[in-house]
FINUGU-159938 format. One record per residue (C-alpha): residue number from 0; z, y, x. Coordinates in Angstrom, 1 decimal, decimal comma, padded with zeros to 4 digits, m for minus. Layout:
// residues N
{k->NUM; pz->Z; py->Y; px->X}
...
// end
This chain:
// residues 183
{k->0; pz->m099,9; py->098,4; px->005,5}
{k->1; pz->m099,5; py->095,1; px->003,8}
{k->2; pz->m097,7; py->091,9; px->004,7}
{k->3; pz->m096,3; py->093,6; px->007,9}
{k->4; pz->m099,8; py->093,7; px->009,4}
{k->5; pz->m101,0; py->096,9; px->011,0}
{k->6; pz->m103,6; py->098,9; px->009,1}
{k->7; pz->m107,0; py->099,6; px->010,7}
{k->8; pz->m105,9; py->103,0; px->012,1}
{k->9; pz->m102,7; py->101,5; px->013,6}
{k->10; pz->m104,7; py->098,6; px->015,0}
{k->11; pz->m107,1; py->101,0; px->016,7}
{k->12; pz->m104,2; py->102,9; px->018,2}
{k->13; pz->m102,6; py->099,7; px->019,5}
{k->14; pz->m105,9; py->098,7; px->021,1}
{k->15; pz->m106,1; py->102,1; px->022,8}
{k->16; pz->m102,5; py->101,9; px->023,9}
{k->17; pz->m103,1; py->098,4; px->025,4}
{k->18; pz->m106,2; py->099,8; px->027,2}
{k->19; pz->m104,2; py->102,8; px->028,5}
{k->20; pz->m101,4; py->100,4; px->029,6}
{k->21; pz->m103,9; py->098,2; px->031,5}
{k->22; pz->m105,4; py->101,2; px->033,2}
{k->23; pz->m101,9; py->102,3; px->034,3}
{k->24; pz->m100,9; py->098,8; px->035,5}
{k->25; pz->m104,1; py->098,4; px->037,4}
{k->26; pz->m102,9; py->101,3; px->039,7}
{k->27; pz->m099,2; py->100,6; px->039,9}
{k->28; pz->m096,7; py->097,8; px->039,2}
{k->29; pz->m094,2; py->099,0; px->036,6}
{k->30; pz->m091,2; py->097,9; px->034,5}
{k->31; pz->m091,3; py->097,7; px->030,7}
{k->32; pz->m089,3; py->100,9; px->030,4}
{k->33; pz->m091,9; py->102,8; px->032,6}
{k->34; pz->m094,8; py->101,4; px->030,7}
{k->35; pz->m093,1; py->102,3; px->027,4}
{k->36; pz->m092,7; py->105,9; px->028,6}
{k->37; pz->m096,4; py->106,1; px->029,5}
{k->38; pz->m097,4; py->104,6; px->026,2}
{k->39; pz->m095,2; py->107,0; px->024,2}
{k->40; pz->m096,9; py->110,0; px->026,0}
{k->41; pz->m100,3; py->108,5; px->025,2}
{k->42; pz->m099,3; py->107,9; px->021,5}
{k->43; pz->m098,3; py->111,6; px->021,2}
{k->44; pz->m101,8; py->112,5; px->022,3}
{k->45; pz->m103,5; py->110,0; px->019,9}
{k->46; pz->m101,3; py->110,8; px->017,0}
{k->47; pz->m099,8; py->114,3; px->017,5}
{k->48; pz->m096,6; py->115,0; px->015,6}
{k->49; pz->m096,7; py->117,5; px->012,7}
{k->50; pz->m096,1; py->121,1; px->013,8}
{k->51; pz->m092,3; py->121,7; px->014,1}
{k->52; pz->m091,6; py->118,0; px->014,0}
{k->53; pz->m089,5; py->116,3; px->016,7}
{k->54; pz->m091,7; py->114,2; px->018,9}
{k->55; pz->m088,9; py->111,6; px->019,1}
{k->56; pz->m089,4; py->111,1; px->015,4}
{k->57; pz->m092,9; py->109,7; px->016,0}
{k->58; pz->m093,4; py->106,1; px->014,7}
{k->59; pz->m093,1; py->104,0; px->017,8}
{k->60; pz->m094,3; py->100,8; px->016,2}
{k->61; pz->m097,8; py->101,0; px->017,9}
{k->62; pz->m096,1; py->101,4; px->021,3}
{k->63; pz->m093,9; py->098,3; px->020,7}
{k->64; pz->m096,9; py->096,3; px->019,5}
{k->65; pz->m098,9; py->097,3; px->022,6}
{k->66; pz->m096,0; py->096,6; px->024,9}
{k->67; pz->m095,5; py->093,1; px->023,3}
{k->68; pz->m099,2; py->092,4; px->023,9}
{k->69; pz->m099,0; py->093,5; px->027,5}
{k->70; pz->m095,9; py->091,3; px->028,0}
{k->71; pz->m097,6; py->088,4; px->026,2}
{k->72; pz->m100,7; py->088,7; px->028,5}
{k->73; pz->m098,4; py->088,7; px->031,6}
{k->74; pz->m099,2; py->092,3; px->032,7}
{k->75; pz->m095,6; py->093,5; px->032,2}
{k->76; pz->m092,9; py->091,3; px->033,7}
{k->77; pz->m089,6; py->093,0; px->034,7}
{k->78; pz->m088,5; py->090,0; px->036,7}
{k->79; pz->m091,7; py->089,9; px->038,8}
{k->80; pz->m091,6; py->093,7; px->039,1}
{k->81; pz->m088,0; py->093,7; px->040,3}
{k->82; pz->m088,7; py->090,9; px->042,9}
{k->83; pz->m091,7; py->092,7; px->044,3}
{k->84; pz->m089,9; py->096,1; px->044,4}
{k->85; pz->m086,8; py->094,5; px->045,9}
{k->86; pz->m088,8; py->093,0; px->048,8}
{k->87; pz->m090,6; py->096,3; px->049,3}
{k->88; pz->m087,4; py->098,3; px->049,4}
{k->89; pz->m085,7; py->096,0; px->051,8}
{k->90; pz->m088,7; py->096,3; px->054,1}
{k->91; pz->m088,4; py->100,1; px->053,8}
{k->92; pz->m084,7; py->100,1; px->054,8}
{k->93; pz->m083,0; py->100,5; px->051,4}
{k->94; pz->m079,6; py->099,0; px->050,9}
{k->95; pz->m078,7; py->096,6; px->048,1}
{k->96; pz->m076,9; py->099,4; px->046,4}
{k->97; pz->m079,9; py->101,7; px->046,7}
{k->98; pz->m082,1; py->099,0; px->045,3}
{k->99; pz->m079,8; py->098,5; px->042,3}
{k->100; pz->m079,9; py->102,3; px->041,7}
{k->101; pz->m083,7; py->102,3; px->042,0}
{k->102; pz->m084,0; py->099,4; px->039,5}
{k->103; pz->m081,7; py->101,1; px->037,0}
{k->104; pz->m083,9; py->104,3; px->037,2}
{k->105; pz->m086,9; py->102,2; px->036,5}
{k->106; pz->m085,3; py->100,7; px->033,4}
{k->107; pz->m084,6; py->097,2; px->034,8}
{k->108; pz->m081,4; py->095,7; px->033,5}
{k->109; pz->m078,6; py->094,8; px->035,9}
{k->110; pz->m079,0; py->091,0; px->035,4}
{k->111; pz->m082,7; py->091,1; px->036,2}
{k->112; pz->m082,1; py->093,3; px->039,2}
{k->113; pz->m079,4; py->091,0; px->040,5}
{k->114; pz->m081,6; py->087,9; px->040,0}
{k->115; pz->m084,4; py->089,7; px->041,9}
{k->116; pz->m082,0; py->090,5; px->044,8}
{k->117; pz->m081,0; py->086,9; px->044,9}
{k->118; pz->m084,6; py->085,8; px->045,1}
{k->119; pz->m085,2; py->088,3; px->047,9}
{k->120; pz->m082,2; py->086,8; px->049,7}
{k->121; pz->m083,9; py->083,4; px->049,5}
{k->122; pz->m087,0; py->084,8; px->051,1}
{k->123; pz->m085,5; py->087,1; px->053,7}
{k->124; pz->m082,6; py->085,9; px->055,7}
{k->125; pz->m079,8; py->088,5; px->055,5}
{k->126; pz->m081,8; py->091,1; px->053,6}
{k->127; pz->m079,0; py->093,7; px->053,8}
{k->128; pz->m078,9; py->093,5; px->057,5}
{k->129; pz->m082,7; py->093,5; px->057,7}
{k->130; pz->m082,8; py->096,6; px->055,6}
{k->131; pz->m080,1; py->098,3; px->057,7}
{k->132; pz->m082,0; py->097,5; px->060,9}
{k->133; pz->m085,1; py->099,0; px->059,4}
{k->134; pz->m083,2; py->102,1; px->058,4}
{k->135; pz->m081,7; py->102,4; px->062,0}
{k->136; pz->m085,2; py->101,9; px->063,6}
{k->137; pz->m087,0; py->104,3; px->061,3}
{k->138; pz->m084,4; py->107,1; px->061,8}
{k->139; pz->m084,0; py->106,3; px->065,5}
{k->140; pz->m080,3; py->105,6; px->065,3}
{k->141; pz->m078,1; py->103,4; px->067,4}
{k->142; pz->m080,1; py->101,4; px->069,9}
{k->143; pz->m083,2; py->103,4; px->069,1}
{k->144; pz->m081,7; py->106,6; px->070,6}
{k->145; pz->m081,9; py->107,4; px->074,2}
{k->146; pz->m079,0; py->105,9; px->076,1}
{k->147; pz->m077,1; py->109,2; px->076,7}
{k->148; pz->m077,2; py->110,0; px->073,0}
{k->149; pz->m075,8; py->106,7; px->071,7}
{k->150; pz->m072,1; py->107,0; px->072,2}
{k->151; pz->m071,7; py->110,7; px->071,1}
{k->152; pz->m073,7; py->110,0; px->067,9}
{k->153; pz->m072,2; py->106,6; px->066,9}
{k->154; pz->m069,9; py->107,9; px->064,3}
{k->155; pz->m072,6; py->110,1; px->062,7}
{k->156; pz->m075,0; py->107,2; px->062,7}
{k->157; pz->m072,4; py->104,9; px->061,1}
{k->158; pz->m071,6; py->107,6; px->058,5}
{k->159; pz->m075,3; py->108,0; px->057,7}
{k->160; pz->m075,7; py->104,2; px->057,1}
{k->161; pz->m072,6; py->104,2; px->054,9}
{k->162; pz->m073,8; py->107,2; px->052,8}
{k->163; pz->m077,0; py->105,2; px->052,2}
{k->164; pz->m075,0; py->102,4; px->050,6}
{k->165; pz->m074,8; py->099,9; px->053,5}
{k->166; pz->m071,4; py->098,0; px->053,8}
{k->167; pz->m069,4; py->098,9; px->056,9}
{k->168; pz->m069,8; py->095,5; px->058,6}
{k->169; pz->m073,6; py->095,5; px->058,1}
{k->170; pz->m073,8; py->099,1; px->059,3}
{k->171; pz->m071,9; py->098,3; px->062,5}
{k->172; pz->m074,0; py->095,2; px->063,1}
{k->173; pz->m077,2; py->097,2; px->062,7}
{k->174; pz->m076,1; py->099,8; px->065,1}
{k->175; pz->m074,5; py->097,4; px->067,7}
{k->176; pz->m077,2; py->094,7; px->068,0}
{k->177; pz->m080,5; py->095,5; px->069,7}
{k->178; pz->m083,3; py->093,9; px->067,6}
{k->179; pz->m085,2; py->092,5; px->070,6}
{k->180; pz->m082,1; py->090,4; px->071,6}
{k->181; pz->m082,0; py->088,7; px->068,2}
{k->182; pz->m083,6; py->085,3; px->067,8}
// end
């Protein structure tokens, strides 16, 4: 290499990695960390490490260059990924705490995740309560149980919501208010 520019072999590998990243992103929305993992696996196939060498020692510059290009083109955007995933998880009945854990596993930093949760709160009124109600409905808890089973199972239902990261006041509200009576 000269002048910090990639040589022809490295440029070819970067192009292949960008193509692999685009194919991956065409199927699924992903965070930067997830795309980086995929590109590292692809790089190991394109440029296998020497026998007996540690795969972690592999030169990761092509991966970083490909990832920079994908970010520059707008295909990888952690903030957009976090907003979309946050909306989706609220709709699936996941608590704010559960969403934060999910984002951390996906490699999204805490500030980005918190900003995404605030954006979701602007779009969905009371997202934590909406998620808790979805959780209750999907698992047939509270008002979604037959009448004779509600009172005997109330504490177990409440405990289940609390174990899934919902605050106590939200959990009680989701169990106590039938959805059809809400405006």
